[in-house]
C-alpha positions, -999 to 999 in steps of 0.1 A, spaced: 289 36 276 290 0 289 306 -24 264 311 -62 265 340 -77 245 347 -113 237 382 -123 227 398 -96 247 427 -118 256 435 -120 219 450 -95 195 419 -78 180 397 -80 210 426 -69 233 433 -38 211 396 -29 212 394 -34 250 426 -14 257 414 15 235 378 16 247 386 12 284 401 47 284 367 63 278 341 36 285 331 9 310 344 -23 294 335 -58 305 353 -87 288 348 -124 287 374 -143 307 374 -181 304 402 -187 329 422 -169 356 450 -163 331 426 -145 306 411 -126 335 445 -112 343 450 -101 307 416 -84 307 423 -65 339 457 -54 325 438 -39 296 417 -18 320 385 -40 315 365 -59 341 366 -97 336 333 -116 334 338 -153 341 320 -171 313 326 -185 278 307 -188 245 288 -219 258 278 -204 291 271 -168 283 238 -155 297 218 -123 294 228 -115 330 265 -114 319 255 -86 295 232 -67 318 233 -30 311 256 -33 281 248 -11 251 273 -27 228 288 -62 223 320 -66 203 324 -103 195 360 -110 186 363 -145 200 370 -173 176 388 -205 170 413 -195 144 440 -221 144 457 -235 113 444 -270 119 415 -287 136 385 -308 131 352 -295 118 338 -295 154 368 -276 167 358 -247 144 320 -251 143 313 -251 180 330 -218 190 327 -200 157 291 -209 148 273 -222 179 292 -197 201 284 -168 179 247 -178 178 247 -180 217 263 -146 219 236 -131 196 208 -148 216 222 -136 249 227 -100 236 192 -99 222 177 -112 255 197 -86 274 185 -58 252 219 -49 238 214 -22 211 245 -29 190 264 -61 181 297 -59 163 309 -92 149 346 -96 141 347 -132 131 363 -159 110 350 -171 76 338 -203 92 314 -184 115 299 -165 85 283 -197 73 260 -199 104 
């Protein structure tokens, strides 16, 4: 199965990528060279994009998206939380739908649930 994961350089997404890469083809969002290194170390293939630039082509052939990326800091402005957690989640959903992804698993923050 081909699976795309956001947030793979973080705790939850990283655990999912590490586990799933042993039995599936895992692609993972990598916003920077540093996150691409982390993704590769987990056994996944980095895809250079972010929540604002994700396209259906980035998800081509994927059957599942696990969306675990979020801004989850203790402090920040409304915009700091809203843009990645709400707008970014919406963009991920739109790209997944356009790419024909069959399953979308959202592991998000409370802020994103008010989208």
